[in-house]
Every structure is written in C-alpha cells, then in structure tokens.
Residue, then its C-alpha position, 0 to 999 in steps of 0.5 A: m629092839n630085843s624084848s628084854v631091852l623093850l620090857r626094861l624100857v617099860v618098867m623104867l617108864v612106869q618108875l619114872w613117871p612122878c607127875s601121874p595124878s595117881t602117884q602125885n603126893s598133894s603135899a610135896p613141895n615140888t613137881v617132878l618133871s620128867f620127859t618121855p619119848v614119843r615113838r619106839v625105836k630099835r634101841g633104847w634110851l637110858w635116863e633118869p628123871l628130869f625135873v627143875t623147880e622155878e625161882q631156883i637160883s644157884p651160882h652154877p649150873v644145876y644138875i636135873g637129870q641124865l641121858k644114856s643109851d644102852l649102846d654107850k660102852q663108856d668109852g667115849n665114842l658117843k657123843y649126846i647132843l640136845t636140841g630144841e626149846g631152851a637148849g643152849s640157853f636154859f639147858v645144856i648137856d654134857e656130850y660124853n655123859g648125857k647130864i643135863y644141867v639148868t643154867q638160869k631161873l626159870d618161871r613157871e608162869k610165863k613157860p610151864f614146860y619145855t620140849l627139847r630133843a636128845q640124839a647120840i652119834n658116833r664120834s668116828t663116823q658121825l653117824p646117829v646110834e640112836p634115833g632122836s627121841e623128844f621129851i618134855i621138862k616140867v617146871r615145878d611151881v612155888n608159891d610166888n603170886e599173890p591173889q587178885f581181885l581182877d573185877g573189883p571194886y565191886v558194887a551190889t544192891v540187895p532189897e531192905m529187910s531181906p531175910e538172913g542168908t539172902s545172897v548179895t554178891q560173889v567176889t572172886a580172887t584169881d592166883a597165877d600159881d599152878p592150881s593142879y599142884g599143891n595149895s599155891a592157888r587155893l584161896l580162902y575168903s575172910l570178911i574183914k569190914g561188914q560184921p554183923y550185917f554180912s558174911v561170906e562163904p570161905k571157899t566160894g566168895v558168896i557174900r550173904m545177908a546176916s541180918q534184916m536192915d531197914r533202908e530208912t535207917k541206913d541205905q549204903y554199907l561198905v564191906i571189905i573181903q579178904a583172899k589168902d592162898m595156901v588155904g590161909q596157912p601162915g606165910a600165904f599171900s593175901a589180897t582184898a576187895t571193896v564191896t559197896i552194897n546199896l540197899s533198894d527200897i520196898n514199900d514198907n512205910p505207910p503215908k502220914f499226914q503231918q498235919r491233922l487239921y487243915y484250914m482253908s477258904v475259897s471265895e463264893e465268886a471262884p469259878v469252877g475248877t479253882t484251886v482251894g488248897k493243898v495237902f501233903a502226906e509224908d512217906s519214908d519210902i522213895g520212887d514208886n513205893a512212895a506214890m500215893e493217891y488222895f480222896i475225899e471222903a464223907d458227904s462232902s464229895d459233890v462240892f469239892n474234888i482232889i488230884t495227886n501232883n505226882d512230882t510233888q505227891e501233894g493233894i490239890i483241892l479243887l473246887k467241883k461246884r460253886v458254892d454260896y455263901e447265903s446257903r452254906r458257910r462252912y464245909s468239913i471234908q475228910v481226905k485220905a492219902v493211900n499208897r498206889y502199890i501195896d506190898e502184901r508182905f507188909l499188909k500184917e503190919g498195918p493199912f498203908e494209908d492215912t487220913t486228915i481233917v480239912k476245914i474250908n470257909v466260904e467267904d462273902a462276895d458282892e455276886p452278880p444277879v442270877f437268873t432263874l434259868e440259865n436258858y429260856v424258851m419262848e414261842i410267838f405266832e409268826g404275823a404277831m403284831s408289834g408289842s405282842l408279849v413273847g415271855v418274861v425273864t427273872a433274875r435276882d441279887p443273891d447277896d443278903d442286901d438284895s439290890p434291884v435289878r435292871y434288864s436290857i438286851v444285848h443288840s448286834t450292830h449288824l442285826k435288825r432289832l426285832f425284840s425290846i425288853n421292860e428293864h424293870n420286869g423282864a417282859i420281852i415284846t416284839t417291835e414288829p411282826l416276825d415271818r417264820e419263813i424268814a427266820s424261824w429261830h431268834n437268839i437273844t442275849v439278856t443281861a441283869t444289871e445290879t442298880r447299886n453295883p452296875e459292874k456286877i452282870s449276869e447274862a442269860n440266853v433267851y430262844v425264841q421260836v417262831l410258830d407258823v401260821n397257814e399264810n403261804a399257798p402251795e406251788f409247783p416246785k418247778n417249771y414243767e416242760t410238757y409235750v403231748c404228741e400229735n398222735a397221742v391217744s386218749g388217757q395217755l400220761i404226759q406229765r407228773i406233777s407235785a407241789v411245795d408249800q413254805d408253811d410248816s405243818a404239824e401233821g405233815h403237808h397233804f396237797y389236792f390237785s384239780l382243774s380250774q372250774e372253767d376248764a373242768n369241763s375241757s376234752h382235751f386234758t384231766v388231772k388225776d390226784n394221786q392221793d400222795n402229794t403228786a398228781g398225773i396229767f392225762t390226754g381227754k382225747s385222741g390227736f393233736m394238731r399244731q397248725e391249729q394249737f401248738f400250746f395249751y395252757l392248763p390252770i391247776l388248782i393245788q390246795d393244802n391242809g392248813t388252817p385255814p386251807l389256801t388254794s393257788t393256781n399253777t399254770l401248766t403249759v403243754t406243747v404240741c409235738n411232732c412225734d407218734t407216741e413217745v415224746n423226744t424231749f430234744y426234737c420237741r425243744y427244737g420245734a418249740f424254739m423254731y416255732s417261737l422264730g416264726l420259722s419252719t423246718e425247711a426254712l432253717v435247713a436252707v439257712l443252715a446250708c447257705i452258711l455251711i457253703f459259705l464257710v467251705f468257701f472261705l476254708a478253700i480260699v484260706a488253704i490255697r493263700q497258705q500253700r502259696q505262701q509256703k511254695s514262695s518260702f520254699s523256693e526262697k529256701m532253695e534259692e539260699f541253699r543253691e547260692n550259698i551251700v558248700s560242699y566239704d568232707d566232714e565227719g563231725g561228731g557222730e549223731e550226737d553231735t548237734e553242734a557240728f553243722d549250723i545251717s545258718a552259717l550256710r545261709t549267710r549271704t555275705v561271707m565274712r572274709t576280711h578284704k585286702p586292699r590292692k597292694k601298690v606296685a614296687s619296683e622289684i615286681q620281677s624279682l618277687y615274681r621269680q622268688s614266687l615261682q621258686a617257692g616250696p614248703d621250706s620257703a618263707v613265702f610259702r609259709q606266710f601264706i600257709s599261716e594267711k590261710l590258716e588264720e582266715a579259716n580260723t576267724d571265718p564264722s562261715v566256714p564249716p565247725y570243727d575239723s575240716l580238710q582244706t586243700y590250696a594250690f599255691e601259685g606264689t605271692g601273685s601279682l604286685a599289681g593286684s587284680l586287673s578285673s574290671l570289677g574293681s575299677n570303681t576304685s580310681d588309680k590314677d596314682q598308680s605307675y605302670d611304667y614297669l610293663a615296658d620291661w616285662g618284654p614283648h608279651f606286655k608291649q601292648l599293655a605297655g603301650m595302654y597304660s605306661s606313661r612312656r608311651t609316645v605318640g607314635d604308640 
C-alpha cells in the first residue's frame, strides 16, 4: 500500500468513528455502530459507517452500510463475501457492490455487537484481491426495558427517636438498557408512600428519617419507593418497591407504679424466706430497656427483703427476719423501681425510677414456747454423784395468754439415759456418775410444750461438758522390748521411755520418772529423768551373764502433775543378750525365744539339720518316682507311634495350617474301615477271573474298584487330612472264594461248596481233594 492510500485510510477511520466518547452526542437517539480492520494490509478497504438500531422492524432488508475495495473498477469482476457472527442470517451482503443489509430484528440486551469478516475475490481467478478484514457491528440501544428492584421487598430497622436525616436503608433498581448511551438506564427515585416520616434521595435511593418518631406510638411503617428511567422524563418506564421499616426500642421511658399504696399481711408464724407479696412497675419499653431492679428504702430493710423476677419483672417481697405480733404489729416500707440499663441521652428528661408505699400488717398466731437461748452450754465434773445439778433451761410462751410450759428431754432409744429434767422448772440433773474418759461431751435435746396447747412445741440443744478429775495414773504407752549385751559397760543407754495419761490437763501433762524404793539402791540399772516427759534407762555396772540371770524386772515409778498427783508402777523387762556392745534386736529376740523353750542353740541347730535331711530325702524319692512315670508314659507313646504311624507325602497348608495333621488320628488303635463279609462263591468264578485279568481304566470293574477305594478314603477318619496321594495296584476283582487264610477260620464255612476247585485244573487238584464234596475214598 502506497503512502497516499494509507493516508486516505487513516482520514476515513477518523471520520467514520462516531462511537468514540469524545465525539458521541449524549442526546443522539441512536448509537452509531462501526467496524474496524484489525490489521494493516497492502491494499486498502473503502467503507461507509455500519450501524443498526435494535428493535428495528421492516418487511424488507434494511441497508446499514457498504464495504468497498480501492481495487474495485466497478466492472463486476470483484466478488464480496461476508462471514462471521450472524452472516447469512441477520446480515447479508451484495456480492457485486459490497452493500450490507440487516434482515431481522436485533436485541441489544441479548447481543450488543457482532464480529464479521469481509473478503474480496476475483471472479475469474477465484483468488482474493484483498486480505480478509474483521470488523464489528454494534447495536444501537433504545429504551425498551423497565427498571427492576431485584432485592425487594425490603425490611429495615432504625432506632426510635432518631434525628432527621438518619440513614435507614438504601434501595437499588437496575435497568437492562445501555447505561453508556442516552438516558435509557438513568434512574430517578421518588417516595410514593411514607411522608412525612421518611424521604429518599433521588439519585442514590437512600431512605432517611424525615422526623423523630416514638416506637411506643407506632413501631412499624410501610414505605413505597418508585424508580423511573429516562431521568423521569415523559414516556419513561417505572417500577416500585415496598420497604417495611421497624422502629427499635431505646430506653426513653422510666418505670411507673400503677399503685401508689400496697396492703399486705404476714403471720408471725411465717418462717424466714416467706413471700409476703408482690409489686409491679410498668415500663413502656421492651427487652433489656424494660428490665428493672427493686429496692427497699427507709428503716424496714432489716425485716423485709425484695428480689426481682426477671421473667415477669415483678418485685417479690420476702420475710428477712421473723416478726412478732406482740412486739410490732404493722410495718410501712418504701419500694423503689429503677431501670437496670440507663440511656444517658435521656437523663435530662428525669430520673428513670419510681417509688411506692407498702403497708404490711402482722397477724397474730398461737406461737410455741421460746427458749431464752437457742443453745445451752453446761459443765459438770466427772464422777459427780447421781442427782447432781447440771444446769437450768428456761422457755416462755410469747403469746398474750402466757401459757405454762412443760419441759422434757428427747432420749434416743439406743443411748443410755444419763440425764433427767424437771418438767416444771427446766433443771437438768445427772442420773449416774459421768466418766470423762468415756465421753467428754454430751448433746441433749430439750423440748418445751405449752400445757394448754400440746401441739406447740419448741426445741433447744444443750451441750454438757464433763470436766476432768485426775483419776487415772500415768503408764507406759506400749510394752518396751529392752535388751542389754553381756559386754555392756557401765553408764550405757539401753532404753528411752515415756508415759501417757488418759486425764486432761489444763496446763499440759508433766511426768516424773524414778525407780521404786526397793530398787533404788540396785547396782544393775539406773533411771535418769529428762524433764521432757521422757526418761533414759542406763546400765549401773559393766558386764552381764545370761547363765546367772537372763531377765531383769525394773519397777519404774511414774508420777503426773494432777491435783492430787497420781503415781503408778510400771515394770520394765530387761533381757540379757549374747552380743558385744551393740544390740541386734532380731538375734536377741531369737535368743529369748529359745530360752523360753528351754533349748540351747546347739540343740536347735541339730533339730533343724535333721528336718533338712528328711526333707531332701523325701524330695529325692518324689523325683525318682516322677522320672519312672515319665519313662513309662514315653515308652507307651513310642509304642503307639511305632505301631500306628503312617508315612505319606502331603504338603498340607503350610506353617499356618494348624489343622493339616491331627496326631490323634495316628494314635487311633482301631482302623475304622468298613468290614466286608466274605462273599459267597458263585459258579461263574472262572469267567469273572478272566474278566479281572483283562480289566483296564475303561473297564466297569476297574471303575467300580476305584469308586470303592475313593469312598473308603473319604469316610475313613484315620487317613491324613486334606489332599493326599494314594497309589493302588489293581489286580482284578479278586477271588470269589474270599480269603483262604486261617485268620478267618473262626467263622463257620460248613455251608460253603468247594466243588468248583476240581474244574481249575491240575494245579488245584490237591485242594479239590481236600475240600470238594465230590472227593472219593480213594482220594
């Protein structure tokens, strides 16, 4: 292509590009659609602008543009060809002049453009004179689609009392028309229903509050929004959407008591925790904004309490302390209800609380007697004689009539009765002396009953402590095992002792240890008091001899610090042990045991040696006997194997085949085979004999033999399990005479005829003469 042709092509492209955003007129009714070659060619195309308007209807094809090559001499020698999307159906071309026509109505929303390819060929040579060129035909848009609210209907929520201009929600409509051309897809929103409470922004569809609204007045509104295309111009399409707007609650209302005065009553018999009555304050808010707490004010809060029922929002008044009709008959309390959650924005409108007065009357009731104390603690010394006074309990009738009271003790059936009470004055006395070491405390339940109304009974607990009297002397806490070596030296510690006392001591126990007066001058042992409730036993000389004295008995005196002090004598046994200076407790116990039996060590060793020899001799006899039994058993087993073992080749199931070989089958003494009785000899023995000699694999006799052997192997439990190979040497059907062995001679054959032996020839002549019935005397 020369430079003049290329320049002309560029100029035409600039002039024929009406869809460019810089040259497009937004008010133009149609969109100009053009095609553009996608590559440079040697020769140029000459074309006019091509476009088509959607929804265009005509009974004849509509001309939309022309393609022309600069090599076209208008002599009809060139042929124009159109291919690509819609070619031949929507679009056709005049092959002589390159004019393009649209034959059907197009819809831009279904397909906004079509890509086609133009080609010019020489009719004579059928060769292209121009390279093929692609171009695009765009479909002009017209306003043929209505707006649509795809997300409707809408539901929105906004807090009540929101200020004007508060955004509620946004609605959005869509239009299938081309938004880049004209006003077909430009929407305008307006409010059809919802004034004067709401407004909508025309371009964005944002709904806003137009005034403050109270949820307690109305909590839901229905708003209708309209969307028009063509910016609302006449002839535009429109659509509507419904928006349900709910007002959410805020805490803008305080609680209010509907009653300014409540009257209630409670019996003086009512226990603590009894429900006296209920109060209720209403709140126009809902949910947490209506939650409240109740409080009791003034000076009656120590008698009554109030709690909040979170489900019903009621205040429940409870009895916090028992009331007494005789002491106070009427209470007046002030109850306050306060919102649990406060919105600080509305505090300026007043406190979010309310108060009411509750008057409570105390009802009189016949009350049981009342003890002066709930629990009594009394003391008495142990050992006090029967009838001693322990203490006095007192109860009175709190009612105005002041009924007399009768006292009694609740005795358990399984406990010994140690106390009694005067039913008139409540004096508790002992029925027998008490022992602190048996029980230091006693729990008693005392009842007080009205004499005029025996059903009115009260109880009180009396705790009696038995005070200690020093009546138990101290003693050893255990039996001491004390040993002294024969080679012990003087002044050696051989035992540390202590003491226990069953009595109590307010100042703590203190014990004093010493030897009795008769042993104080003994030169064998001495006692040293450590002043810490322990004492040490020391040797008073060096060297002791068991042969002279085996045991020493030391009387130890132990004195406590009670009033008066008590003293006990405790005997400490000291055993002389055959040791150097260090005591071996086990060895010394053994020596003491032998001494108590009257045996020396040498005698005991001899006795143990005899027992050991006897035990070894007994075990040897048992071992020899077991060995003989094992040998005998092994010989029997070997005999079983030697007589019954069967040799066969069987691969079995491998190492995991635990059932392949059952050794019990090899040990079976009796071979379980079916015993077949001897057949009777028939006269046709010779023919069967000859047949048996001629038998082969195809012979019925041979097959019968194999079948019998197979059945015998299958039913015999003593044969090896699983697969096995058995070999048989078939010799025919055998003799009809059966076995001639003497092993079967136990059965009688007197009825058997052996005359046929004479017919067998000279070989059987001797047998025929012995058994045949036709034998003669000369034979």
